[in-house]
Backbone as XML, in Angstrom:
<?xml version="1.0"?>
<chain id="A" units="angstrom">
  <residue number="1" name="MET">
    <atom name="N" x="-92.643" y="51.974" z="-157.173"/>
    <atom name="CA" x="-91.857" y="52.792" z="-158.084"/>
    <atom name="C" x="-90.952" y="51.870" z="-158.897"/>
  </residue>
  <residue number="2" name="GLU">
    <atom name="N" x="-90.902" y="52.118" z="-160.188"/>
    <atom name="CA" x="-90.064" y="51.312" z="-161.070"/>
    <atom name="C" x="-88.595" y="51.718" z="-160.941"/>
  </residue>
  <residue number="3" name="GLU">
    <atom name="N" x="-87.724" y="50.872" z="-161.477"/>
    <atom name="CA" x="-86.284" y="51.083" z="-161.363"/>
    <atom name="C" x="-85.825" y="52.403" z="-161.982"/>
  </residue>
  <residue number="4" name="ASN">
    <atom name="N" x="-86.433" y="52.840" z="-163.072"/>
    <atom name="CA" x="-86.001" y="54.069" z="-163.737"/>
    <atom name="C" x="-86.844" y="55.274" z="-163.312"/>
  </residue>
  <residue number="5" name="GLU">
    <atom name="N" x="-87.518" y="55.169" z="-162.181"/>
    <atom name="CA" x="-88.305" y="56.275" z="-161.652"/>
    <atom name="C" x="-87.745" y="56.684" z="-160.300"/>
  </residue>
  <residue number="6" name="ASP">
    <atom name="N" x="-87.932" y="57.944" z="-159.974"/>
    <atom name="CA" x="-87.515" y="58.456" z="-158.673"/>
    <atom name="C" x="-88.363" y="59.665" z="-158.346"/>
  </residue>
  <residue number="7" name="ASN">
    <atom name="N" x="-88.111" y="60.260" z="-157.202"/>
    <atom name="CA" x="-88.824" y="61.462" z="-156.795"/>
    <atom name="C" x="-87.915" y="62.665" z="-156.997"/>
  </residue>
  <residue number="8" name="CYS">
    <atom name="N" x="-88.486" y="63.734" z="-157.495"/>
    <atom name="CA" x="-87.746" y="64.976" z="-157.711"/>
    <atom name="C" x="-87.219" y="65.478" z="-156.365"/>
  </residue>
  <residue number="9" name="ILE">
    <atom name="N" x="-85.936" y="65.818" z="-156.326"/>
    <atom name="CA" x="-85.364" y="66.304" z="-155.078"/>
    <atom name="C" x="-85.786" y="67.737" z="-154.775"/>
  </residue>
  <residue number="10" name="TRP">
    <atom name="N" x="-86.463" y="68.380" z="-155.722"/>
    <atom name="CA" x="-86.931" y="69.750" z="-155.514"/>
    <atom name="C" x="-88.383" y="69.782" z="-155.049"/>
  </residue>
  <residue number="11" name="CYS">
    <atom name="N" x="-89.277" y="69.059" z="-155.747"/>
    <atom name="CA" x="-90.711" y="69.122" z="-155.432"/>
    <atom name="C" x="-91.270" y="67.833" z="-154.853"/>
  </residue>
  <residue number="12" name="GLY">
    <atom name="N" x="-90.540" y="66.721" z="-154.999"/>
    <atom name="CA" x="-90.987" y="65.449" z="-154.466"/>
    <atom name="C" x="-91.874" y="64.632" z="-155.381"/>
  </residue>
  <residue number="13" name="GLN">
    <atom name="N" x="-92.264" y="65.182" z="-156.531"/>
    <atom name="CA" x="-93.109" y="64.455" z="-157.476"/>
    <atom name="C" x="-92.330" y="63.299" z="-158.101"/>
  </residue>
  <residue number="14" name="GLU">
    <atom name="N" x="-93.014" y="62.196" z="-158.367"/>
    <atom name="CA" x="-92.389" y="61.059" z="-159.032"/>
    <atom name="C" x="-92.178" y="61.392" z="-160.512"/>
  </residue>
  <residue number="15" name="PHE">
    <atom name="N" x="-91.040" y="60.967" z="-161.058"/>
    <atom name="CA" x="-90.758" y="61.199" z="-162.474"/>
    <atom name="C" x="-89.943" y="60.042" z="-163.022"/>
  </residue>
  <residue number="16" name="THR">
    <atom name="N" x="-89.944" y="59.906" z="-164.344"/>
    <atom name="CA" x="-89.159" y="58.895" z="-165.036"/>
    <atom name="C" x="-87.832" y="59.513" z="-165.440"/>
  </residue>
  <residue number="17" name="ILE">
    <atom name="N" x="-86.745" y="58.941" z="-164.981"/>
    <atom name="CA" x="-85.415" y="59.484" z="-165.263"/>
    <atom name="C" x="-85.175" y="59.458" z="-166.772"/>
  </residue>
  <residue number="18" name="GLY">
    <atom name="N" x="-84.811" y="60.612" z="-167.318"/>
    <atom name="CA" x="-84.515" y="60.712" z="-168.747"/>
    <atom name="C" x="-85.721" y="60.960" z="-169.618"/>
  </residue>
  <residue number="19" name="GLU">
    <atom name="N" x="-86.922" y="60.800" z="-169.084"/>
    <atom name="CA" x="-88.126" y="61.006" z="-169.892"/>
    <atom name="C" x="-88.845" y="62.278" z="-169.451"/>
  </residue>
  <residue number="20" name="ASP">
    <atom name="N" x="-89.226" y="62.339" z="-168.177"/>
    <atom name="CA" x="-89.851" y="63.562" z="-167.664"/>
    <atom name="C" x="-89.029" y="64.100" z="-166.501"/>
  </residue>
  <residue number="21" name="GLY">
    <atom name="N" x="-87.727" y="63.832" z="-166.562"/>
    <atom name="CA" x="-86.780" y="64.307" z="-165.578"/>
    <atom name="C" x="-85.371" y="64.065" z="-166.072"/>
  </residue>
  <residue number="22" name="ASN">
    <atom name="N" x="-84.393" y="64.281" z="-165.216"/>
    <atom name="CA" x="-83.008" y="64.056" z="-165.631"/>
    <atom name="C" x="-82.256" y="63.279" z="-164.575"/>
  </residue>
  <residue number="23" name="GLU">
    <atom name="N" x="-81.026" y="62.951" z="-164.876"/>
    <atom name="CA" x="-80.235" y="62.142" z="-163.961"/>
    <atom name="C" x="-79.636" y="62.944" z="-162.810"/>
  </residue>
  <residue number="24" name="LEU">
    <atom name="N" x="-79.964" y="64.225" z="-162.714"/>
    <atom name="CA" x="-79.528" y="65.029" z="-161.572"/>
    <atom name="C" x="-80.551" y="64.995" z="-160.442"/>
  </residue>
  <residue number="25" name="GLY">
    <atom name="N" x="-81.736" y="64.412" z="-160.716"/>
    <atom name="CA" x="-82.743" y="64.263" z="-159.678"/>
    <atom name="C" x="-83.882" y="65.257" z="-159.740"/>
  </residue>
  <residue number="26" name="PHE">
    <atom name="N" x="-83.945" y="66.064" z="-160.785"/>
    <atom name="CA" x="-85.013" y="67.059" z="-160.924"/>
    <atom name="C" x="-85.991" y="66.641" z="-162.015"/>
  </residue>
  <residue number="27" name="CYS">
    <atom name="N" x="-87.286" y="66.822" z="-161.757"/>
    <atom name="CA" x="-88.271" y="66.580" z="-162.804"/>
    <atom name="C" x="-88.203" y="67.732" z="-163.813"/>
  </residue>
  <residue number="28" name="MET">
    <atom name="N" x="-88.719" y="67.500" z="-164.992"/>
    <atom name="CA" x="-88.692" y="68.517" z="-166.042"/>
    <atom name="C" x="-89.522" y="69.731" z="-165.662"/>
  </residue>
  <residue number="29" name="GLU">
    <atom name="N" x="-90.611" y="69.504" z="-164.949"/>
    <atom name="CA" x="-91.458" y="70.618" z="-164.542"/>
    <atom name="C" x="-90.671" y="71.612" z="-163.682"/>
  </residue>
  <residue number="30" name="CYS">
    <atom name="N" x="-89.900" y="71.101" z="-162.739"/>
    <atom name="CA" x="-89.092" y="71.982" z="-161.882"/>
    <atom name="C" x="-87.944" y="72.616" z="-162.662"/>
  </residue>
  <residue number="31" name="SER">
    <atom name="N" x="-87.211" y="71.801" z="-163.423"/>
    <atom name="CA" x="-86.022" y="72.322" z="-164.093"/>
    <atom name="C" x="-86.350" y="73.318" z="-165.193"/>
  </residue>
  <residue number="32" name="LYS">
    <atom name="N" x="-87.551" y="73.283" z="-165.739"/>
    <atom name="CA" x="-87.947" y="74.239" z="-166.782"/>
    <atom name="C" x="-88.692" y="75.446" z="-166.216"/>
  </residue>
  <residue number="33" name="ASN">
    <atom name="N" x="-88.985" y="75.426" z="-164.929"/>
    <atom name="CA" x="-89.673" y="76.535" z="-164.281"/>
    <atom name="C" x="-88.726" y="77.744" z="-164.226"/>
  </residue>
  <residue number="34" name="PRO">
    <atom name="N" x="-89.176" y="78.925" z="-164.651"/>
    <atom name="CA" x="-88.303" y="80.108" z="-164.621"/>
    <atom name="C" x="-87.746" y="80.425" z="-163.230"/>
  </residue>
  <residue number="35" name="ALA">
    <atom name="N" x="-88.428" y="79.996" z="-162.185"/>
    <atom name="CA" x="-87.955" y="80.257" z="-160.826"/>
    <atom name="C" x="-86.908" y="79.243" z="-160.355"/>
  </residue>
  <residue number="36" name="PHE">
    <atom name="N" x="-86.651" y="78.193" z="-161.149"/>
    <atom name="CA" x="-85.657" y="77.194" z="-160.765"/>
    <atom name="C" x="-84.298" y="77.894" z="-160.684"/>
  </residue>
  <residue number="37" name="PRO">
    <atom name="N" x="-83.572" y="77.734" z="-159.587"/>
    <atom name="CA" x="-82.380" y="78.568" z="-159.361"/>
    <atom name="C" x="-81.100" y="78.159" z="-160.075"/>
  </residue>
  <residue number="38" name="TYR">
    <atom name="N" x="-81.103" y="77.084" z="-160.868"/>
    <atom name="CA" x="-79.874" y="76.642" z="-161.523"/>
    <atom name="C" x="-80.032" y="76.584" z="-163.035"/>
  </residue>
  <residue number="39" name="ASP">
    <atom name="N" x="-78.970" y="76.914" z="-163.748"/>
    <atom name="CA" x="-78.956" y="76.843" z="-165.207"/>
    <atom name="C" x="-78.427" y="75.463" z="-165.603"/>
  </residue>
  <residue number="40" name="LEU">
    <atom name="N" x="-79.344" y="74.505" z="-165.720"/>
    <atom name="CA" x="-78.945" y="73.137" z="-166.027"/>
    <atom name="C" x="-78.406" y="72.997" z="-167.444"/>
  </residue>
  <residue number="41" name="ASP">
    <atom name="N" x="-78.863" y="73.835" z="-168.367"/>
    <atom name="CA" x="-78.332" y="73.789" z="-169.739"/>
    <atom name="C" x="-76.839" y="74.094" z="-169.728"/>
  </residue>
  <residue number="42" name="ALA">
    <atom name="N" x="-76.423" y="75.098" z="-168.948"/>
    <atom name="CA" x="-74.996" y="75.439" z="-168.850"/>
    <atom name="C" x="-74.223" y="74.305" z="-168.189"/>
  </residue>
  <residue number="43" name="TYR">
    <atom name="N" x="-74.809" y="73.690" z="-167.158"/>
    <atom name="CA" x="-74.164" y="72.557" z="-166.497"/>
    <atom name="C" x="-73.931" y="71.419" z="-167.494"/>
  </residue>
  <residue number="44" name="TYR">
    <atom name="N" x="-74.972" y="71.060" z="-168.247"/>
    <atom name="CA" x="-74.846" y="69.959" z="-169.206"/>
    <atom name="C" x="-73.851" y="70.276" z="-170.320"/>
  </residue>
  <residue number="45" name="ARG">
    <atom name="N" x="-73.791" y="71.533" z="-170.759"/>
    <atom name="CA" x="-72.791" y="71.924" z="-171.764"/>
    <atom name="C" x="-71.384" y="71.682" z="-171.215"/>
  </residue>
  <residue number="46" name="ASP">
    <atom name="N" x="-71.157" y="72.140" z="-169.985"/>
    <atom name="CA" x="-69.843" y="71.949" z="-169.371"/>
    <atom name="C" x="-69.552" y="70.469" z="-169.134"/>
  </residue>
  <residue number="47" name="TYR">
    <atom name="N" x="-70.559" y="69.709" z="-168.770"/>
    <atom name="CA" x="-70.363" y="68.270" z="-168.577"/>
    <atom name="C" x="-69.957" y="67.607" z="-169.893"/>
  </residue>
  <residue number="48" name="ASP">
    <atom name="N" x="-70.659" y="67.945" z="-170.976"/>
    <atom name="CA" x="-70.356" y="67.381" z="-172.295"/>
    <atom name="C" x="-68.947" y="67.754" z="-172.771"/>
  </residue>
  <residue number="49" name="GLU">
    <atom name="N" x="-68.473" y="68.933" z="-172.345"/>
    <atom name="CA" x="-67.137" y="69.396" z="-172.735"/>
    <atom name="C" x="-66.055" y="68.921" z="-171.761"/>
  </residue>
  <residue number="50" name="GLY">
    <atom name="N" x="-66.415" y="68.125" z="-170.763"/>
    <atom name="CA" x="-65.437" y="67.595" z="-169.822"/>
    <atom name="C" x="-65.007" y="68.558" z="-168.731"/>
  </residue>
  <residue number="51" name="LYS">
    <atom name="N" x="-65.738" y="69.676" z="-168.569"/>
    <atom name="CA" x="-65.388" y="70.655" z="-167.537"/>
    <atom name="C" x="-65.960" y="70.275" z="-166.173"/>
  </residue>
  <residue number="52" name="VAL">
    <atom name="N" x="-66.943" y="69.390" z="-166.159"/>
    <atom name="CA" x="-67.552" y="68.889" z="-164.930"/>
    <atom name="C" x="-67.420" y="67.377" z="-164.988"/>
  </residue>
  <residue number="53" name="VAL">
    <atom name="N" x="-66.928" y="66.776" z="-163.922"/>
    <atom name="CA" x="-66.629" y="65.347" z="-163.983"/>
    <atom name="C" x="-67.649" y="64.465" z="-163.281"/>
  </residue>
  <residue number="54" name="PHE">
    <atom name="N" x="-68.677" y="65.045" z="-162.663"/>
    <atom name="CA" x="-69.638" y="64.217" z="-161.948"/>
    <atom name="C" x="-71.053" y="64.578" z="-162.368"/>
  </residue>
  <residue number="55" name="LYS">
    <atom name="N" x="-71.891" y="63.543" z="-162.531"/>
    <atom name="CA" x="-73.305" y="63.747" z="-162.842"/>
    <atom name="C" x="-74.073" y="62.649" z="-162.127"/>
  </residue>
  <residue number="56" name="GLY">
    <atom name="N" x="-74.917" y="63.034" z="-161.188"/>
    <atom name="CA" x="-75.724" y="62.074" z="-160.454"/>
    <atom name="C" x="-76.688" y="62.785" z="-159.526"/>
  </residue>
  <residue number="57" name="PHE">
    <atom name="N" x="-77.515" y="62.007" z="-158.839"/>
    <atom name="CA" x="-78.541" y="62.592" z="-157.986"/>
    <atom name="C" x="-77.967" y="63.436" z="-156.849"/>
  </residue>
  <residue number="58" name="ASP">
    <atom name="N" x="-76.750" y="63.155" z="-156.407"/>
    <atom name="CA" x="-76.194" y="63.952" z="-155.316"/>
    <atom name="C" x="-75.331" y="65.114" z="-155.815"/>
  </residue>
  <residue number="59" name="THR">
    <atom name="N" x="-75.470" y="65.477" z="-157.089"/>
    <atom name="CA" x="-74.753" y="66.627" z="-157.651"/>
    <atom name="C" x="-75.076" y="67.894" z="-156.869"/>
  </residue>
  <residue number="60" name="LEU">
    <atom name="N" x="-76.353" y="68.113" z="-156.573"/>
    <atom name="CA" x="-76.749" y="69.296" z="-155.813"/>
    <atom name="C" x="-76.145" y="69.235" z="-154.412"/>
  </residue>
  <residue number="61" name="GLY">
    <atom name="N" x="-76.251" y="68.097" z="-153.747"/>
    <atom name="CA" x="-75.719" y="67.944" z="-152.402"/>
    <atom name="C" x="-74.213" y="68.132" z="-152.320"/>
  </residue>
  <residue number="62" name="ARG">
    <atom name="N" x="-73.513" y="67.842" z="-153.382"/>
    <atom name="CA" x="-72.058" y="68.019" z="-153.418"/>
    <atom name="C" x="-71.656" y="69.462" z="-153.717"/>
  </residue>
  <residue number="63" name="GLY">
    <atom name="N" x="-72.628" y="70.315" z="-154.009"/>
    <atom name="CA" x="-72.332" y="71.719" z="-154.304"/>
    <atom name="C" x="-71.871" y="71.965" z="-155.725"/>
  </residue>
  <residue number="64" name="ILE">
    <atom name="N" x="-71.938" y="70.954" z="-156.569"/>
    <atom name="CA" x="-71.437" y="71.075" z="-157.941"/>
    <atom name="C" x="-72.282" y="72.037" z="-158.771"/>
  </residue>
  <residue number="65" name="LEU">
    <atom name="N" x="-73.552" y="72.219" z="-158.407"/>
    <atom name="CA" x="-74.419" y="73.117" z="-159.179"/>
    <atom name="C" x="-74.269" y="74.587" z="-158.779"/>
  </residue>
  <residue number="66" name="GLU">
    <atom name="N" x="-73.584" y="74.879" z="-157.692"/>
    <atom name="CA" x="-73.474" y="76.269" z="-157.233"/>
    <atom name="C" x="-72.903" y="77.227" z="-158.282"/>
  </residue>
  <residue number="67" name="PRO">
    <atom name="N" x="-71.899" y="76.839" z="-159.070"/>
    <atom name="CA" x="-71.423" y="77.759" z="-160.110"/>
    <atom name="C" x="-72.478" y="78.034" z="-161.188"/>
  </residue>
  <residue number="68" name="TYR">
    <atom name="N" x="-73.536" y="77.238" z="-161.218"/>
    <atom name="CA" x="-74.590" y="77.384" z="-162.233"/>
    <atom name="C" x="-75.840" y="78.051" z="-161.659"/>
  </residue>
  <residue number="69" name="ARG">
    <atom name="N" x="-75.714" y="78.607" z="-160.459"/>
    <atom name="CA" x="-76.841" y="79.313" z="-159.839"/>
    <atom name="C" x="-77.116" y="80.575" z="-160.642"/>
  </residue>
  <residue number="70" name="LYS">
    <atom name="N" x="-78.382" y="80.765" z="-160.957"/>
    <atom name="CA" x="-78.795" y="81.956" z="-161.700"/>
    <atom name="C" x="-78.724" y="83.161" z="-160.770"/>
  </residue>
  <residue number="71" name="THR">
    <atom name="N" x="-78.359" y="84.297" z="-161.327"/>
    <atom name="CA" x="-78.318" y="85.524" z="-160.536"/>
    <atom name="C" x="-79.393" y="86.469" z="-161.029"/>
  </residue>
  <residue number="72" name="ARG">
    <atom name="N" x="-79.826" y="87.311" z="-160.149"/>
    <atom name="CA" x="-80.819" y="88.329" z="-160.514"/>
    <atom name="C" x="-80.123" y="89.465" z="-161.252"/>
  </residue>
  <residue number="73" name="LYS">
    <atom name="N" x="-80.913" y="90.290" z="-161.916"/>
    <atom name="CA" x="-80.364" y="91.428" z="-162.659"/>
    <atom name="C" x="-79.560" y="92.344" z="-161.745"/>
  </residue>
  <residue number="74" name="GLY">
    <atom name="N" x="-79.996" y="92.485" z="-160.494"/>
    <atom name="CA" x="-79.306" y="93.347" z="-159.538"/>
    <atom name="C" x="-78.031" y="92.743" z="-159.005"/>
  </residue>
  <residue number="75" name="GLY">
    <atom name="N" x="-77.711" y="91.515" z="-159.386"/>
    <atom name="CA" x="-76.471" y="90.898" z="-158.967"/>
    <atom name="C" x="-76.602" y="89.999" z="-157.759"/>
  </residue>
  <residue number="76" name="GLY">
    <atom name="N" x="-77.787" y="89.973" z="-157.125"/>
    <atom name="CA" x="-77.981" y="89.107" z="-155.974"/>
    <atom name="C" x="-78.217" y="87.673" z="-156.397"/>
  </residue>
  <residue number="77" name="ILE">
    <atom name="N" x="-77.991" y="86.774" z="-155.487"/>
    <atom name="CA" x="-78.214" y="85.364" z="-155.782"/>
    <atom name="C" x="-79.692" y="85.052" z="-155.647"/>
  </residue>
  <residue number="78" name="ASP">
    <atom name="N" x="-80.249" y="84.390" z="-156.631"/>
    <atom name="CA" x="-81.649" y="83.972" z="-156.628"/>
    <atom name="C" x="-81.749" y="82.726" z="-155.782"/>
  </residue>
  <residue number="79" name="GLY">
    <atom name="N" x="-82.668" y="82.690" z="-154.865"/>
    <atom name="CA" x="-82.757" y="81.463" z="-154.150"/>
    <atom name="C" x="-83.531" y="81.548" z="-152.929"/>
  </residue>
</chain>
């Protein structure tokens, strides 16, 4: 595995960071899947606006993505 490649923390597939994945540890295939439980676009907007101060592979493990968890129409948590 090259230096800018890693495995998706969701599916385990190898991906290139920034090309077919992101610096949060998810490949594009997972993060663009409608069943993916987090709204990464909202996370990145808040990060760009300085509302979130950390971005890295352990973002999920730190619980930072929990406020960005998508909810179902009925109000339950998707997951």
